[in-house]
C-alpha positions in Angstrom: 98.2 19.5 96.9 101.2 21.7 97.5 101.4 22.8 93.8 97.6 23.6 93.8 97.9 25.7 97.0 101.1 27.5 95.8 99.6 28.2 92.3 96.5 29.7 93.8 98.5 31.8 96.3 101.0 33.0 93.7 98.3 34.8 91.9 98.0 37.4 94.7 101.6 38.8 94.8 102.0 38.3 91.0 99.0 40.5 90.4 100.1 43.0 93.0 103.4 43.8 91.3 102.6 42.9 87.7 100.0 45.6 87.3 102.4 48.4 88.3 104.2 48.4 84.9 100.9 48.6 83.0 99.7 51.8 84.7 100.9 54.2 81.9 99.2 52.1 79.2 96.0 51.9 81.2 96.0 55.7 81.7 96.6 56.2 78.0 93.8 53.8 77.1 91.2 55.5 79.4 92.7 59.0 79.1 93.3 59.2 82.9 96.3 60.5 84.8 98.7 58.5 86.9 97.1 59.6 90.1 93.8 58.0 89.0 95.2 54.8 87.6 97.4 54.3 90.7 94.2 53.2 92.4 94.5 50.0 90.5 97.4 49.2 92.9 96.2 51.0 96.0 92.6 49.6 96.0 94.0 46.0 95.5 96.4 46.4 98.5 93.8 47.9 100.8 91.2 45.2 100.0 93.7 42.4 100.4 95.0 43.8 103.8 91.5 44.4 105.2 89.8 41.2 104.1 92.4 38.5 104.7 91.8 38.2 108.5 88.1 38.1 108.0 88.4 35.4 105.3 90.6 33.4 107.6 87.9 33.5 110.4 85.3 32.5 107.9 87.5 29.5 107.0 87.5 28.5 110.6 83.7 28.3 110.5 82.9 27.2 107.0 85.9 25.1 106.0 89.0 25.9 104.0 88.5 24.0 100.8 85.2 25.7 99.6 86.6 29.1 100.3 89.9 28.4 98.4 88.1 26.9 95.4 85.4 29.6 95.4 88.0 32.4 95.7 89.9 30.9 92.7 86.7 30.8 90.6 85.9 34.5 91.5 89.4 35.5 90.7 89.2 33.8 87.4 85.9 35.4 86.5 87.2 38.9 87.4 90.3 38.3 85.3 88.2 37.3 82.3 86.0 40.4 82.5 88.7 42.9 83.2 90.2 43.1 79.7 86.8 44.3 78.4 86.3 46.9 81.1 84.7 50.0 79.5 86.2 52.5 82.0 88.8 53.0 84.6 86.2 52.9 87.4 85.0 49.5 86.3 88.5 48.2 86.0 89.2 49.4 89.6 86.1 47.7 90.8 87.2 44.4 89.2 90.6 44.8 90.9 88.8 45.1 94.2 86.9 41.9 93.3 90.2 40.2 92.5 91.6 41.3 95.9 88.5 40.0 97.7 88.8 36.7 95.9 92.5 36.5 96.7 91.8 37.3 100.4 89.6 34.1 100.5 92.4 32.0 98.9 95.6 33.2 100.7 95.0 32.6 104.4 92.9 29.5 103.9 95.5 28.0 101.6 98.1 28.4 104.3 95.8 26.9 106.8 95.1 23.9 104.5 98.9 23.3 104.3 99.1 23.0 108.1 96.0 20.7 108.2 96.9 18.4 105.3 100.7 18.1 105.4 102.1 15.5 107.8 104.2 17.0 110.6 107.5 15.9 109.2 106.8 17.5 105.8 105.3 20.7 107.2 108.4 22.8 107.5 109.6 22.0 104.0 106.1 22.6 102.6 105.8 26.0 104.1 109.3 26.8 102.9 108.4 25.9 99.3 105.1 27.9 99.7 107.1 31.0 100.9 109.6 30.6 98.1 106.8 30.5 95.5 105.2 33.7 96.9 108.6 35.5 96.8 109.3 34.4 93.3 105.8 35.5 92.1 106.3 39.0 93.6 109.7 39.4 92.0 108.6 38.0 88.7 105.6 40.3 88.4 107.3 43.4 86.9 109.3 41.6 84.1 106.3 39.4 83.3 104.0 42.4 83.3 106.3 44.3 81.0 106.5 41.4 78.6 102.8 41.0 78.5 102.1 44.7 78.0 104.6 44.8 75.2 103.0 41.9 73.4 99.3 42.2 74.1 98.7 45.6 75.8 97.5 46.0 79.4 94.8 43.5 78.8 97.4 40.7 78.8 98.2 41.1 82.5 94.7 40.0 83.3 94.4 37.3 80.6 97.5 35.5 81.9 95.7 34.7 85.2 93.2 32.4 83.5 95.4 29.4 82.8 96.9 29.7 86.3 93.5 29.7 87.9 92.4 26.8 85.7 95.4 24.7 86.7 95.0 25.5 90.4 91.3 24.6 90.2 91.9 21.3 88.4 94.6 20.3 90.9 92.7 21.7 93.9 89.5 19.8 93.2 91.4 16.5 93.2 94.1 17.2 95.9 92.5 19.4 98.5 90.7 17.2 101.0 87.6 18.5 102.7 88.0 18.6 106.5 85.1 18.3 108.9 84.0 21.7 110.2 85.1 22.4 113.8 82.5 21.7 116.4 81.5 23.7 119.4 81.5 27.2 117.9 78.3 28.5 119.3 79.0 32.3 119.5 77.7 34.4 116.6 80.1 35.6 114.0 81.8 38.8 115.0 80.4 40.9 112.2 81.0 44.2 114.0 84.6 43.3 114.8 85.2 42.2 111.2 83.8 45.5 109.9 86.0 47.5 112.4 89.0 45.5 111.4 88.5 46.3 107.8 88.1 50.0 108.5 91.3 50.1 110.7 93.4 48.2 108.1 92.1 50.4 105.3 92.9 53.5 107.3 96.5 52.2 107.9 96.9 51.3 104.3 95.8 54.8 103.2 98.2 56.4 105.6 101.1 54.3 104.1 100.1 55.5 100.5 100.9 59.2 100.5 99.5 60.0 97.1 96.2 58.1 97.6 94.1 60.7 99.4 96.0 63.9 99.6 97.3 65.7 102.7 93.8 66.5 104.0 92.7 63.0 103.7 95.8 61.7 105.4 95.3 64.1 108.3 91.7 62.8 108.8 92.8 59.2 108.6 95.5 59.8 111.2 93.0 61.5 113.6 90.6 58.6 113.2 93.1 55.8 113.7 93.4 55.9 117.5 89.7 55.9 118.4 89.1 53.2 115.8 91.9 51.0 117.4 90.4 51.5 120.8 86.9 50.6 119.6 88.2 47.5 117.8 90.3 46.3 120.8 87.4 46.7 123.2 85.1 44.8 120.9 87.5 41.9 120.4 88.4 41.6 124.1 84.7 41.4 125.0 83.6 39.0 122.3 83.5 35.2 123.0 84.8 34.3 119.5 86.5 37.5 118.1 87.6 37.7 114.5 91.1 38.6 115.7 92.2 37.5 119.2 94.3 40.2 120.8 95.3 37.9 123.6 97.4 35.9 121.1 99.9 38.8 121.2 100.8 37.8 124.8 102.5 34.7 123.3 106.1 35.8 122.6 106.6 33.5 119.5 103.4 34.7 117.9 104.1 38.3 118.6 107.7 38.1 117.3 106.6 36.3 114.1 103.8 38.8 113.5 106.3 41.7 114.0 108.7 40.1 111.6 106.1 39.6 108.9 104.9 43.2 109.4 108.4 44.7 109.1 109.0 42.5 106.0 105.9 43.8 104.2 106.5 47.4 105.3 
């Protein structure tokens, strides 16, 4: 179970860092400049950041196992199609599809670990999971360079297929379906989910200086505060919000969140 979850989750950081070394080759193949092909990285990061909290909330309602396995299937399909992309725009769209699929897998895989591991194994399991994620992120550039050298940029997408296949085979056998939680009567917070995606996409664009130019960054900066206010009001007033702001009153949760944020920044 731990290997299945780790394999699925490793795809996300691996594909985040592996693609970077292929950008010159992709640009040469499609006759586009580095500013255009850099959206292969930027779009992936924005979609992953914006969709993971929403995917976690969907896992609360629909169950973790089907979202993890469905996300793996979708990631594999996008990886199969990507090497045959006829244009950079299509390739960027497939990267966004990969990110959306990865967003389904990552938070729900972590939640499955907590649900399925016995308490005395939980700390070691999360430690191994974290180590696998770190190794995948660090291994991405050298693996990507090797694949580009041997097979061209198409190789960085094709290598996902055996990893997805292994994760699916193991996952179908080892990931146990859990009963859906009872008593959730409030409607899904669709507006809150949409606002959260917009807020996180706005922040991600602000942190990527070359993505939208100085004018676009100024507009994103001006829009951020009113978006945050709207989102906070929505979540505080919803009976089952997609992100619960009151959790930040708990010091361990707030401290851990700040630590993860600083690490990623």
